[in-house]
N, C-alpha and C positions, 0 to 999 in steps of 0.2 A: 587163482588170482581174483581179488575183489575189485571190480571196476570202479567202485565208488569209495574205496577206502581213502579218506583224506588225511589220515594221520601218518601216512608213510613219509619218512623224512625226505627221501629223494623226490617224491612227487611234490611235497610241500615246497622244497627248494626251487623246483622248476617253475611252479605256479607263482612263487614269490618273485623269481627273476623276471617273469613275464610282466608282473604287476609293476615292478620297479622300472622296467623299460617303458611301459606306458606312462607312468608318472613322470619320468624324465622327458618323454616326448611332449607331454602337456606343459611341463615347466618351461621348456625351451621353445614353445610356440609352434610345434608341429601342427599342421592341419589334420583333419579327420582321416584323409586318405593315407597320410604318413603314419598315423597311429595304427591304422588297419594293416599296413605293410609290416610294421614291427610285430604286431600280434601274430600275423601269419608266419613270419620268419621264426618267431619263438616256438612254433609248433614243431620245428625240427632242428633248429640250430643248436639248442641246448641239449638235445637228446643224443644218447649213444646210438651206435649203429643198429642195435637190436631193440631199441625202444619203440613203443607204439603209442598212439594217441588214446587218451582217456576221456570219457564223456559221462555226463549225468543228465537225467531227464529234467526238463523245466516244466513242471506241471501247471504253471500259470500262463503258458503261451499256447495259443494266442488269446486275446480278449475279443470275443465275438460280440458285436453290439446286440443288446437285448432284443431289438426289433427283428433280428434275423435268425434263421436256421440254415445250417449247411446240410446238403445232401452228401452223397459219396464224394470224398475228396480224392481226385484222381491224379493230380500232378502239382509240382512245386517248381517255381522259377525264381531266380535271384538276379537283381539288376546291379549296375555298377555302384549304386549307393547302398548296397546290402539291404535293400527292401525285399521282402519276401512276397512273391506273387503266388496265389493259391487258385487253382482251378477245381471247381466242384460241379456236381451234377444236380441242379435244382430239381429236376423231374424225378429224382429217386426219393424225394420226401414223401411221407404218407399224406393222404388227402387232407387230414386235419391240420397239417403244418404247411401246406402248399402256399397259403397266402403270406407266410412269413419267409418264403424262400429268398435268400440273399442272391444278388446278381452272380453269374457264373465265375467272374473274375474278381478276386479281392486282394488288396495289398495291405501288408502289415509292416511295421518296423520291427527291429530285432527284439524290442521289449514286448511285442504283441499288440501294440496299439493299431487300430484300424485307420488307414490313411485314405483309401478310396475304393470304389467298387463299380463295375460296369459289365457289360456283355449281354449276349443273347441275340436273337434274330433282328435283322435290320435291313435297310435298303441297300442293294448293290452287292450283297454277298449271301452265301449259304452257311448259316451257323450250323455246326455239327449237331446231329441228333444226340449223340452220346459223347460228351466232352471227355477227352483222354489226356492230351499232352499240352504243356505250356512251356515256352522257352523265351527268355529275354536276350536278344542278341547284343553284340558289342556297340551297336548304334542306339540301343535302348528300345528297339522295336519288339513287339509282342507277337509271337507265333502261337497258333492254336490249331490243334487237330482233333479228330474224333475217331471212334472205332465201332460205330453201329453198322450192322448188316441186317437186311430185311428179315431173315429167318429167325433172328433173335426174338422178334415179336414182344419186345419189352413194353410194359404199360406206359402210355403217355408219349411214345415215340412214333414218328411216321416210319413206314417201311422203306427207308432209304439207306443206301450205303454211304458212309462218310468217306468219300473219295477225294477230298480236298484239304488243302492247308490254307489258313487265313493269316494275314499279317495286319497289325494295328499299331497306331501310336500308343503311348502310355496313357493317354486320356480317352482311348477307345475309338479314335477316328480310323475308319477303314482305309487300308493302304493297298492291299493286293490279295487276290485269291488265285491259288494254283490248283487246277483240276476242278471237277464239278461232281456234285452228289450223284451217285448211282451211274456213273459213266465209265468206270474202269473197264479196260479190255484185258487186264491181266498184267503179268510181270513185264511184258514187252512194251507196254503202253508208257510213253514218255511224256504224255500230257496230263495224265491223271494219276493220283495216288490210289491206294486201296486200303482204307482204314489205317492211316499212318499213326504209329504209336508215339513217336518222339521225333524231335528235330534238334540239331545243334549247328549254329552258324560259326564257322571258323574264320577268324578275323584276317589271317594272313592271306587267304585266297578269296575272301568274301563269298564263300560257298556254303550252302545249306545242305548238311548231311542228314538224310531222313531215314529213320527206322520204319520201313514200309513193308510189313507191319503185321497186321492181323489177316488181311486178305491176300496181299502179296507177300513174298518171302525174299526181300532184297534190301540192300542199301542203295538209295538213289541220291545222286548229288546234283544240285540245282544252283544256278546263279542266284545269289541272295537278293539281288535288286530286281531282276526281271522274271525270275522263275524258270528261265530257259534250262533245258536238260543239258547236263554235262557228261555224266557217265553213271553206270550202275554195276552191281555185282551181288552174287549170292555167297553162301557159306564156302569157305576155303578159296574164294575168288571164282567159284564156278558160275556158269550161267544159271540164273534162277529159273525154276520150273514151276508152272502153275499147279497149285493144289488149294483150291478155294473152298474152305470148310466154314460153314456158317450154320449154327454157332461154332466157334473155334474149339479146339480140344481143351479140356480142363486139365489143370496140373495134376489132379488126382488120377487121371486116366493115362498118364505118361509112364511107360515102363522105365526101370532103372537103366541109366545110360552107361555104356562102356566106351572108352576112348577108341577112336577119335570122335565117335558120334556120326550121325547121318551126313550125307554129302550136301544136303540142302538145309537152309534155315527152317525152323518152325515159325513161331511168333517172334518177330524181330521187335523186341519190346523197349529197348533203350539204346541210346547212342551218345557217345562223348568223343570229342577230339582233343587230345592233349596239346599243350603248348609246343611240344617238340614234333607235332605232326603225325601222331599215331591215332588211328580210328579204333575205338573200343565199341564192340557191338554185343549187346546182351541178347542171346538166343535162348529165351526163357524156358520153353518147354523141352529144349534139348540140354538144358542145365549147363550152359557153357558161355564163356565170354571169348570172342575171337578178336584178334588184333590184326589190323591191316595198315598198309601205307595209305597215303592220301589218294593214290590212284587205284586202290583196291587189291594190291598184292597181299596175299595172306602171309602173316609173319609168325603167329603163335596162337595158342589158346590155353585157357584153363577150364577144365571140365570137372564138375563135382556131381557125379551121377547118382549118388546115394540119397539125394534129397532135393528139396526145392532150392534152386540156385539161379542167379543171373536174372532176377526180376528187374533190377534197376542199378544205376551206376552213378558214382560221383568221385571227383578228385579231391585230395587234400590240397589246401591253398598255398603251400610253400612253393618256392620258385621252381623246384624240381618236380612238383606234383608227385611226391614220393609214394603216396599210397592211393590205391584204387579201392573205393568202398563198393561192395557188391551185395545187393539184397539177397538174403538166404533164408527165407521163411521167417522164423522168430528171431533170427540173428542177422547181423550185418558182418560180412566177412571183410577183414582188413587185409588187402592183398598188396604185397610189395610189387610195385609197377614194373620194376626191372626184371625180376625173376618170375613173376606171376605165381608166387608162392603165398599161400595164406599164412599170415603171421599172427593173427589174433581174430577173435570174434567179439563183437559188441552185443551184449545181451543182458537180460535180467534187470531187476530193480525198476520194473514198470515199462521198460523199453519193449515196444511191440515188434521190433525188427525193421528191415528195410522198407517193408510195405510195397506200395505200387510204383512210386517214383520218389526220387530224393535228390537233394542238392546240398552242397556245402557253401557257406558264405566265406568271406575273406578273413574272418577271425577264426575259422576252423570249426564253427558250429555246423551240425547236420540238421536238416529239416526233412521230414518224411511225410508223404501223403499215404494214408492208410485206408483209402476207400471208405467202407462203411464203419470203420473204427476211428475216423477223424484224421488228425494230423498231430505230429509231435516235433518239438525242438529238443535236440540233444546238444547240450552246452559242452564245448571243449574245455577241459579243466587242466590239461597238462600232459606230459609224456612220462612213461614208466616202462620198465622191462616187460616183455611179453610174458604171459602166464604159461607158455609151453615152450 
């Protein structure tokens, strides 16, 4: 199957139908949110049961202001207005570009235009040494975590463990810090994180689900307003066990995995909570995604032990969140969320794969953070039968 073949009659018809829906929405005065809902619905409503989403790379996105340079791009967040929030690591820039480093947090519209930028050390909070994850919650608040540990001995970084999560308003005003740098006492610690990789705030319970992470090997759930501890669990719902490795294991050093995999998480790298209350956890080095109830009961998993898998996660934006996108090295696996079966791979034609972290907007477009390879926008172009 050619992912970018635009002359296929079926794909053309579906894309045209989506365009007609949007045109009608505009003609009858629907506001922007209404149009976005129509676009998201078009991602699956016109498709057959076996159809999968198609994407093409947008090489023009984003437009970085000429005065700035980006370091390693570590994470992507998307807010309710479909603005794209980018977290990068300014301290990874070479010395001759350091003076042009952009602020760690940048915001773009879906056309790639720069809207605002902020971030970095300030009064009253401990900015992470090595920026890792960003999440925009349903209230519009910005969550940021890091994954430095002292033995990494990375240039330009202090020998501190990023054992905290930060929360800000969208204009960069500090709101709350959970945990403190270099203070983790391990998986049993309910006051500190230990190099948290990702966070997702679930609206229905107002809880922050944290992929914790590089130093710990657990999911920890916190009150999103106060940071108070609620509950935690490890792989398969087991009690998490301490195994603090710094530097952490590299993907290339991990042996091929056989189902069901180890009884403990390795690096808990990404986390998402679906609208129907299922928690998806990317256990990257163990090459699996595990699914839990909101209270940590293990439900199922998908393990792809023959290669890089489960680096990052995103949902399709339709009402059923039919597809789970899973980073798989140079590809993005399209997983049927109900069956946990891989139905397609997004790859080729300049696409770098899922990268380090990714998110989907309400129009179905995918955005990927590729660390030292930058970032990409994959534009949703329609639905078509799977290639296999």
